[in-house]
Structures are given as structure tokens and as C-alpha cells.
C-alpha positions in Angstrom: -35.5 18.7 -18.2 -32.1 18.6 -16.7 -33.4 16.5 -13.8 -34.8 13.9 -16.2 -31.5 13.6 -18.0 -29.8 13.1 -14.6 -32.4 10.5 -13.6 -31.8 8.6 -16.8 -28.0 8.7 -16.2 -28.4 7.4 -12.7 -30.7 4.6 -13.9 -28.1 3.6 -16.4 -25.4 3.6 -13.7 -27.6 1.5 -11.5 -28.3 -1.0 -14.2 -24.6 -1.2 -14.9 -23.8 -1.6 -11.2 -26.3 -4.4 -10.9 -24.6 -6.3 -13.7 -21.2 -5.7 -12.1 -22.7 -6.9 -8.7 -23.6 -10.2 -10.3 -20.1 -10.6 -11.8 -18.4 -9.7 -8.5 -20.6 -12.1 -6.5 -19.6 -14.9 -8.8 -15.9 -14.0 -8.4 -16.2 -13.8 -4.7 -17.9 -17.2 -4.5 -15.2 -18.7 -6.7 -12.4 -17.2 -4.6 -14.0 -18.4 -1.4 -14.3 -22.0 -2.8 -10.7 -21.9 -4.0 -9.5 -20.9 -0.6 -11.6 -23.5 1.3 -10.5 -26.3 -1.1 -6.8 -25.3 -0.7 -7.1 -25.3 3.2 -8.8 -28.7 3.2 -6.1 -30.1 0.8 -3.3 -28.7 2.9 -4.9 -30.0 6.1 -5.2 -33.5 4.6 -1.5 -33.3 3.6 -0.5 -32.2 7.1 -2.5 -34.9 8.8 -1.0 -37.5 6.5 2.4 -36.4 7.8 1.2 -36.8 11.4 0.8 -33.1 12.1 -1.1 -32.6 15.4 -4.7 -31.4 14.8 -4.3 -28.6 17.3 -1.9 -26.7 15.1 -2.6 -28.1 11.6 -5.2 -25.5 10.7 -2.9 -22.6 11.6 0.0 -24.2 9.6 -2.3 -24.8 6.7 -3.5 -21.2 6.6 0.1 -20.0 6.7 1.1 -21.9 3.6 2.1 -19.5 0.8 -0.4 -20.8 -1.7 -3.3 -20.9 0.8 -2.5 -17.5 2.1 -2.5 -16.1 -1.4 -5.9 -17.6 -2.1 -7.2 -16.0 1.2 -5.9 -12.7 0.0 -7.7 -13.1 -3.3 -10.9 -14.0 -1.4 -10.6 -10.8 0.7 -10.1 -8.7 -2.4 -13.1 -10.3 -4.1 -15.2 -9.8 -1.1 -14.3 -6.1 -0.8 -15.0 -5.5 -4.5 -18.3 -7.3 -4.1 -19.3 -5.1 -1.0 -18.1 -1.9 -2.7 -20.4 -2.7 -5.7 -23.2 -3.3 -3.2 -22.6 0.2 -1.7 -22.5 1.8 -5.1 -25.9 0.3 -5.9 -27.3 1.7 -2.6 -25.8 5.1 -3.4 -27.4 5.2 -6.9 -30.7 4.1 -5.4 -30.6 6.9 -2.8 -29.6 9.5 -5.5 -32.5 8.4 -7.6 -35.0 8.7 -4.8 -33.7 12.2 -4.0 -33.9 13.2 -7.6 -37.4 11.8 -7.9 -38.5 13.7 -4.9 -37.1 16.9 -6.4 -38.9 16.2 -9.7 -42.1 15.6 -7.8 -41.8 18.8 -5.9 -41.1 20.7 -9.0 -44.0 19.1 -10.8 -46.4 19.8 -7.9 -45.4 23.5 -7.9 -45.9 24.0 -11.6 -42.3 23.7 -12.4 -41.1 26.3 -9.9 -39.8 24.7 -6.7 -39.7 28.2 -5.0 -43.3 29.0 -5.9 -45.4 29.9 -2.8 -49.2 29.5 -2.7 -50.8 32.8 -1.9 -54.1 32.5 -0.1 
């Protein structure tokens, strides 16, 4: 019975992580969009002030506001990926527990039971 309780707990954690994954994905996409818009805006500003194209992109990315948006994008991406890893971990734990339950069930509830011929 303990295994079934643990399985239910893992399923609840997985369901929760899936909801969090959706939220983190949205936040990551938003952060990425904000960064790209800020870079484009800064590039237009620099080009309007006759900044050479060869260095404009580097200058734009070094702008305080643009750099902060890039930092936020990197943070959002790492949170998104860590949520993805948590989901994979829960899935693996569930598979292992299901195999243990299956082994116990097939052995009449005793995983150490040996068939005597």
C-alpha cells in the first residue's frame, strides 16, 4: 500500500510540474520577446545616429536596459529547463515505482519470493 501512496504523490507532483512548465514556458517566451524588441529598438536608435552596422549590434547588447532584459531571458530559460528536468525525473520515478509494484504483484506481494520447482 505504501507504494501506491508514493505513486499517487508522484503523480500529483508531475501534474503540478506540468502546470508550472506551461507557466515557465510563457514567461520564457515573453522574456525572449522583450529582449529581441529592445535590441531592435536600440539598433534603430543607433543607426539613426549613424552608428556603423559592424559595431551597432554589440553596442546595442551592451546597453543597460537591453542587458537586463537578456539577463531576465536567461533566468526564465533556466527556470523553464529546470522544470522540464523535474518532469523527466518524476516520470522516471513513476516508471521505477510502477515496475516495483508490478514485481510485487506478480510475486504475490512478496518481492523476495522464489518459485520452488
